[in-house]
N, C-alpha and C positions, 0 to 999 in steps of 0.2 A: 111428333109426327108419326103416324102409323106406318108400318112397314110397307103397306100397299101404296102409300102416298110419297114414299121416298123416290128421289130421282133414280132412274135406271142406271145400273152399273154397266161396265163394258160387256160383260157376259150376257146380261139381260138384254142389252141392245142387240147383240149378235143373235140371240135366240129369237127376239121379236122380228128381226130382219129375215130370219130363216123361214118364218111363216108368212111372209109377204108374197105368197104365191097361191094360186088356186089349185096347183098340182099337189095333191096330198103326199104322193110318194116322194116328190122332190122336196117338199117341206120337211118330211121326216128325215130324209137323207141329210139335208142341210143342218137340221137341229142336232142330229147325232154327230155330225162333223164338229160342231161347236163344242159339245161335251168331250169328244175324243181329244180335241186340241187342248182343252183345259186339263184333262187327265195327264196328258203327256208333258205338260208343264211341271208336274210333280216330279217326274223322272224321265229323262229323254231315252233311257234304255228300255222303258216300257213299250210294248207293242199293243196297239188297240185295234181289234178287229170288229167289224160290224156284221150283224146278222141281217136277214131279210125281213125282220119283224120290227114293229114299232109299238111300244107300250103294251105288248102282249102280257097276259096275266102270268104265264109260266115260262115263256121263252125270252131270254135276255135280249136287250137291244145291242149291247156291246160286250166284248170279252177282252179283258186286260190280260196280257201275257208277259211273263218275264222268265229269264233263265238264271238258275242258280246252281252252281256245281254241276253243270251239264244237264240239269233237269229242268224241263219247261213247266212252270206253274201258271195258273190262271185264276181269274176272279170274274164272276158274272156281274154285269151292270144293268139294272133295270131302270128305265126312265119313266117318270110319271109327271103329269102336269102339276099335281098337288099331292101332298102326303096325308092330309087330314080327312080321308074318306074311309068308310068301313071296308070297301073292296081292296084298297091298298094294304090295310092291316092284314086282311086275309091272305093276300099274295105274299106278304113278308113271312107270315107263319108257314105257308106252304113251301117256300124256297129256303127256309132257315137252315136246313142241313148242308147247303152249299156255301154258307157264309158269304152271301152276295153283298152288293151295294145297291141301295135304292136312292136315286137322285131326282129331286124335284126340279123341273125346268123353271118353275116360278116360285117366288117366295110365299111361304105360308101366310095368309092374311091375318090369322089369329093364332094364339099360342097352341103349340102341338102337345098332345098328351105325352108326358115323359115316360109313361109306362109302355109306350108303343113297342119298345125293343124287348120287353120282358119275355115274349114267346120266341124271340129271335135274337138271343144275346150276342151272337157273333156277326150279326148283320150291321153294316154301316148305313145309317139313315141320315141323309144329308140333302143339300140343295145346291144348285149351280153357283149361287152367290157365296155360299160358304166355301166351296172349292176355290173360288176366285180369291178369297181372303188368305187361304193357306198357301196358294201357289204364287204369291206376290214376290217380287225380286228380293226384298230384304230378308225373306225366309230362305228361298232356294239358292241364294248367292253364297251361302256358307255351309260348311259340311254338316253341322248338326241339324240345321234347317232342312237340308236335303234328306238326311236320314229320317227326320220326323215326317216329312211329306211323303217319301217313298213308303214308309211303314204304314201310314194311313191308307194308302191305296191297296197295299198288299194285305194288311191285317187290321184295318180300322174297324171299330165297333161302336154301337150306341148311337144316340141322337146327337148329331153334330150340325147344328144350324148356325146362323150368323153370329150369335152371341158367343157360343162355344168356340167357333172358329177364330174369333178375335182373341180369346184367351189362349188357345193353342198357338196361334201365330205369334203373339207377344212372347210367350215362353220360348218358342223355337228361335226367335230373333235374338234374344238376349242371353240365353243360357250358355252359349259357348264362352262368352265373356266371364260368366260366373265360374265356369270350369277352369278357365285360365287363372282367375284370381283366387280360386279355392274358397269361394263363397258357399258355405255349407247350407245356410237357410234358403237362398235362392235356388240352389241346385236341388234341394229336397222338394221345394214347391214345384219345380219343373218336372221332376220324376213323378210326383203325384198327379200332375196335370196330364202328362202323356199317358200314364197308366190307365186313366179313366177311359181313354178312347182307343186303346190298342189291345189286341189279343195277347195272351200270356207270353207266347214265344216271341212276339215282336217287342213286347215290353222288356223282356230279358235282353234281347239284342240291343235295344236302345240304351238300356242301363249299362250294358257291357261297354258299348261305345263311349258313353259318358265317363265310365270308370277309368277306361284306358286313357282318355284325354286328360282326366284329372291327374293321373300319375305322370303322364307325359310332360305336364307343366310343373312338375316338381313337388306335388302334394302327396302326402302319404296315403296309401289306400285305407289305412285304419280310420282316417277322418272322413272318408267318403260316406254320404248319408244313405247308404243302402248296403245290402248284404253283398258279399264277394261273389261275382258271377263270371269270373274269368276262367271259364272252362268251355269245353265243347269245340265248335269250329265256327269261325266267322263266315257269314254269308258273303257272296261276292260283292254285294252293295256295301255291306259293313266294311269289308276289307278295303275297297277302293276309297271310301270316304275317310276312313281312319288313317290309312297310309298316306293319302294326299296331305292330310293335316300334319301328320308326324314328319314327313319329309320336308315340310316348310317351316318346322319348328326348330328352336335352338337345340343343339346337341345335348342328348340326355345320356350320361355315362352311368348306366344302371343295368348291369348284366342280368340281374334277376328279372327285371321288367322285360327286356328284350327276349329272354328265354321264354318267359310266360307268353308273350305275344306270339313268338314263333310257334308255340304249341297250338295256336289257334288258326294257323295259316298253312298253305302249301305253296310249292314253287309255281304252280299254274296261276295262282292269284297274283303273283308278282309279274308273271309274263303278260298278263292281260293289259298291263300299263303300256306295252309296246316299247316305250323308252323311258327310263328313269335316269336322269343325269346323276353323276356322283354327288353324294351329299353325306354328311356325317352320320345322320340317323339311319340311312339305308345301310351304310357300312356296319353300324352297330347291330342292326337287325340280322344281317346275313352272318356276320362274324360270330354272333352269339348262338347261331343255329346251324353251324356247319354239319353237325351230326344229325339234324332233324330234317332239313329240306333235302329231298331226294330228286335226282335227275336220272334220266334213262340214257342220255347220250351226250357226248362232249366233242367239240371240235376245237382245234388250235389253229390260229392264223397269225401271220405276221402283222405287226402293228407299227405304223410310222410314228415317230415321236412328234409330239405337239409342242407348240410354243409355250414356254413356261410350264412344262410338263412336271407336275409335282404330285405329291401324295400317292406315290406308287409303292406297292400295289394297291388297287382299290376295286370296289364293286360298283356295278351299274347294271342297268338293263338296256340292251340294244337289240332292236328289231325282234322283240318277243323272246329273247334269250337272256339268261343271267350271264353277265360278262365279268370276268376277272381280268383286269388290265394290268400288265406289268411292263417292264423295260424291254420293248421290242416285240412283245407278243400279246395276244388276247385269247383267253380261254372262254369259250361259249358253252353253256350248259342248258339243256332243254328237257322238258318233261314229255315231249313227243318224239318217239324214235324216228319219225319221218322228217324231223326238222332239218337234218343235213343229208337227206337222201340223194340230193342232186350234186353233192360235192364230188368232184372228179379226182382221180389219182394224178397228182402233179408233183409230189415231193419225191426226192431221191431216196430210194430204199437204203436203210443202214446195213452195213456189213455186220456180221456177228461180233466181230472184235470191237466195233464201235458201240454196239447196242448192249453188250454184256454188262458193262459197269452200271448201266442205268436200271438194271433189273434186280439189283441186289436186295431191294426191299420187298420183292415179290416172289411168289412161287410160280414158276412157269410150267403150265400144264401142256401147252401145245404150241408148236411153231410151224409156220408155213414158210419154207425156204425156197429161193428161186435163183437159178443161174441162167446163163445164156441159152441153154438147151434143156435144163433139167429142173423139175419142180419136186420138192420133197416135203412131205408132211410127217412131223415127228410128234408123237403124243404119248403121254404117260398117264397112269391112273391118278386118282385124287390124292393118294398118299405120297406121291413122289414129286420131285422137282427136277425139271430139265437142266437147271443150272448146275446141279450136282450130278445128274445122270449122264448128260450128253457131252460128247466131244465133237462139237460142231466143226471145229477146224479140221479134225481128223476126217469127218464126214465129207468136207469139201475136197480134201485130198483124194478121198476114195472115188469121188465122181469126177475128179480132175477139173473142177470149176470152183471159183470163189462164190460162195453162197451169200445172198442177201436175204434179209428177213422181211417178208411181205406182211405177215400177220403173226400175232402171238396172243395166247390166252393167259391172263395174269390173275393171280389171287393174292390179295394183301395178307401178309403174315399177321398183321396186328388189328385187322378190322374187317367189316363186312363189305368187301369189294371183290367182284368177279367180273372181269371185263375182257372184251376182245379188242385188241389194238390193231388198227389198220394204218401201217406206216406210210402207205402211198397217199392216203387221204388226210392223215393226222386226225383220226377220229377214234374215240373210245366208245364202245357200245356196252352198256351195263346190263343188258337184258331186260326182261319184262318187269323184274322187281326193282330195277334201278339201284342206285348207290347213294350214300350221303355225299353232298356236294363237296365237302372238304376233302374227303378221301379221293373222290373222282378228280377234282381239280388238281390235287397234288400229283396224281398219276399222270394227268395230262401234261403238266409242266415238266416233271422229271423224266418221263419216258419219251414223250413226243418232242418236246422243245429242247431237251438236253441242256439245262442251265449249267453255268460254271459253279464252282463251290460256293462263291459268295452269294449268288442269286439263289442257289438251292437252300442256303441257310436262311435267307430272308423269307423265302416262300414257306419254308417249314415253320417259321415262327408265325407268319401271317395266317397260315392255315391250321394252326394248332387248335384242336377241338376243345371246346370249353368243358365238356362233361363226358369224356370218353372212358367208360369203365368196361369196354369190351375186352375179354381175355384174349391173349395171343394164342395161336394155334401151334401146337407142337407137331412137327412133321418128321418122321424118322428119316435118318440119312440113308442114301442109296449108293450102291457102288458106282464108281465113275466110269460107266460105260453105257452104250446104247443097246437096248434089247432089240434085236433084229425085227421082232414082231411089232415094235413101236414105229417103224419107219416104212413109209410108202413112197416109192419113187416113180415118177412118170416123166417121159421125155416129151418136150413140146416143140412145135414148129413155130416159125415166125408168124404164122397166121393165127395161132391160138390166142384167145382173149384171156388175159390174166386178171382183169378187174371188172 
């Protein structure tokens, strides 16, 4: 049976219905809505915008937009009734520099010239029925299929009509199983199939996704039928699909794999999940990259024990923050310094005698001390340490008030950490450069939460960094006294706002 004699598909019926009106503008709008809905079936995170034109020769009908790493990207979509006319070939050649899509509303009644894309090698030339075959549920219901579908919209190329769409759809539907089983031949065939219809950067991304899934299911990378492409940075869509699959997979105890994966990710991509329940592979990923993932701010909060509360400490994501859950507390780390901007000062400020033992692992550069009527700022230069310089108890006696510590600026002796601690809010601010999550979490637990010796030892082992070769910093000793120039005293009234 010829293509023109085949029974109409669902998308063809929808397009035909769109033109069952004498109002040309309404018909164009309805037809564009059908194609827009079909495109969004490929990836729900795509945004499809309509222009005010229909089948114009150089102005697109639709624009597909997506966000990746905070950058908005787009692709133009030109609609045509057929693809096999000289004017369409001319339009493709004219628009080739923008790497657009050309979509036929109707199936081509006779074979299309396969050299049509020669003058537009990065253009995707397809038709509505082919899109329908790619976006069917058995493709988009699993992670690799979604990766293939999304990649075709973002970076598809070449002539992809019904026959080719069937081939791509079959490969996308079954290749995840081949990756799980370590089937070299089937995986190689899928890689070749996908590569025929994807631009080079999208082919690389898809191969990288497949390679990571291959290793995640216990197969050696050396046996994967493609070159090693585990470098660069995962796109947001790659990260979401890959991590969703990994977090639902059996635990993989392979530090080298998780280190390599961590080098392709950042904390923001974990936060986009909003919530990730505790699972073994998420713990593996975070624990292997304590020195790589960086956060800008940390908050500590009390945590009520749960029924059958086990596997503590543990990592999860809660409300867009990386969460370290321990016995009685939760440490939240975020990549956005505004994340805890609304937290109020509700915690009792520690006295210097209570706080001093918690700071032994840090160089204290600045203290904000407060008494009933007096506020004192003590600061030393970068080469000195207030723990050795300052007699805070003596300072309290001098002002006749017991001083509590409101804020402190801390520098880690053994690693890249420079934070301001707010003891009223239980917040650490690591500045614009941030700090490795392992070092920052350890400071949050030890300085703000104040664990006992047993918990401190447990957390030290849990937060031990996997590859920390940062040299320690030698700081010269200073005399045990406060330089008067380092102290600023001010008297406050009951009406003064402290926080």
